[in-house]
C-alpha positions as CSV (number, residue, x, y, z in Angstrom):
1,M,-69.4,-16.1,-50.7
2,N,-69.9,-13.3,-48.2
3,D,-67.4,-12.5,-45.5
4,L,-69.8,-14.0,-42.9
5,G,-69.8,-17.3,-44.5
6,K,-65.9,-17.5,-45.1
7,Y,-65.6,-16.5,-41.5
8,V,-67.9,-19.4,-40.4
9,L,-66.3,-21.8,-43.2
10,Y,-62.8,-21.0,-41.4
11,F,-64.0,-21.4,-37.9
12,I,-65.6,-24.8,-38.8
13,M,-62.5,-26.2,-40.5
14,G,-60.3,-24.9,-37.5
15,G,-62.6,-25.7,-35.1
16,S,-62.6,-29.8,-36.7
17,I,-59.2,-29.7,-36.4
18,V,-58.7,-28.7,-33.1
19,S,-61.5,-31.2,-31.7
20,F,-60.4,-34.0,-33.6
21,S,-56.7,-33.6,-32.0
22,T,-58.1,-33.4,-28.5
23,Y,-60.4,-36.3,-29.1
24,L,-57.4,-38.3,-30.0
25,G,-55.4,-37.0,-27.0
26,S,-58.2,-37.9,-24.8
27,Q,-58.0,-41.7,-26.3
28,G,-54.1,-41.8,-25.3
29,K,-53.2,-41.4,-28.9
30,S,-51.0,-38.8,-28.2
31,F,-48.8,-39.1,-31.8
32,L,-52.2,-39.0,-33.8
33,A,-53.2,-36.4,-32.1
34,A,-49.7,-34.4,-32.6
35,M,-50.1,-35.5,-36.6
36,A,-53.7,-34.3,-36.6
37,S,-52.5,-30.8,-35.1
38,T,-49.6,-30.5,-37.3
39,F,-50.0,-31.9,-40.3
40,P,-48.9,-30.3,-43.2
41,A,-51.9,-30.5,-44.7
42,I,-53.5,-28.5,-42.2
43,T,-50.6,-26.0,-42.3
44,G,-51.5,-25.9,-46.3
45,V,-54.6,-24.7,-46.0
46,T,-53.7,-22.0,-43.5
47,F,-51.4,-20.6,-46.0
48,I,-53.9,-20.9,-48.8
49,L,-56.8,-19.1,-46.8
50,L,-54.3,-16.5,-45.9
51,Y,-53.4,-15.9,-49.2
52,I,-56.8,-15.6,-50.4
53,S,-57.6,-13.4,-47.5
54,G,-54.7,-10.8,-47.2
55,G,-52.0,-11.5,-50.2
56,G,-48.7,-12.6,-50.2
57,V,-47.2,-10.5,-47.1
58,T,-49.7,-12.0,-45.1
59,T,-48.9,-15.4,-45.7
60,V,-44.8,-14.5,-45.3
61,D,-45.9,-12.9,-41.9
62,Y,-46.6,-16.4,-40.2
63,P,-43.3,-18.1,-38.8
64,W,-45.2,-21.0,-37.3
65,T,-42.1,-23.2,-37.5
66,V,-40.6,-21.3,-35.0
67,Y,-43.4,-22.0,-32.7
68,V,-43.7,-25.8,-33.3
69,V,-40.1,-26.3,-33.1
70,A,-39.7,-24.4,-29.4
71,M,-43.0,-26.5,-28.6
72,I,-41.5,-29.6,-29.2
73,M,-37.9,-28.7,-27.4
74,G,-39.3,-27.0,-24.8
75,I,-41.8,-29.3,-23.3
76,P,-39.4,-31.9,-22.4
77,R,-36.7,-29.7,-20.7
78,L,-39.6,-27.1,-19.0
79,G,-42.7,-28.7,-19.0
80,F,-45.9,-27.5,-21.0
81,W,-46.7,-24.2,-19.7
82,P,-43.5,-22.7,-19.5
83,A,-42.8,-24.0,-23.2
84,M,-45.8,-22.7,-24.3
85,A,-45.3,-19.1,-22.8
86,G,-41.7,-18.9,-24.3
87,S,-43.1,-20.2,-27.5
88,L,-45.8,-18.0,-28.0
89,V,-43.1,-14.5,-27.2
90,L,-40.6,-15.9,-29.4
91,Y,-43.6,-16.4,-32.2
92,M,-44.7,-12.7,-31.6
93,G,-41.2,-12.0,-31.6
94,C,-40.4,-13.3,-34.8
95,V,-43.7,-11.5,-36.0
96,G,-42.5,-8.4,-35.3
97,L,-38.8,-9.1,-37.0
98,V,-40.5,-10.3,-40.0
99,K,-42.7,-6.7,-40.2
100,L,-39.6,-4.9,-39.7
101,V,-37.5,-6.4,-42.5
102,L,-40.2,-6.1,-44.7
103,R,-40.8,-2.7,-44.7
């Protein structure tokens, strides 16, 4: 499969997951929406695609757990937007820290 074909496949896979999660959330099924968007199989597919595309180092540089835990703890305490901003800043800080440690 050429590069364009791979990226189209990645786009379809990711878009399908996001669309399915959004659909479930709009139907008032927030628990199922959360499960669909954070289910470990999705993370597993992401890790596999990262590994195939960039190798082990690329996969290690993906500290998603920090982001997810910060969102789960932050939304009830801070609200959605502050939790989202804080989680992204924390995530990017962890990516930078991992890069420094792995050098």
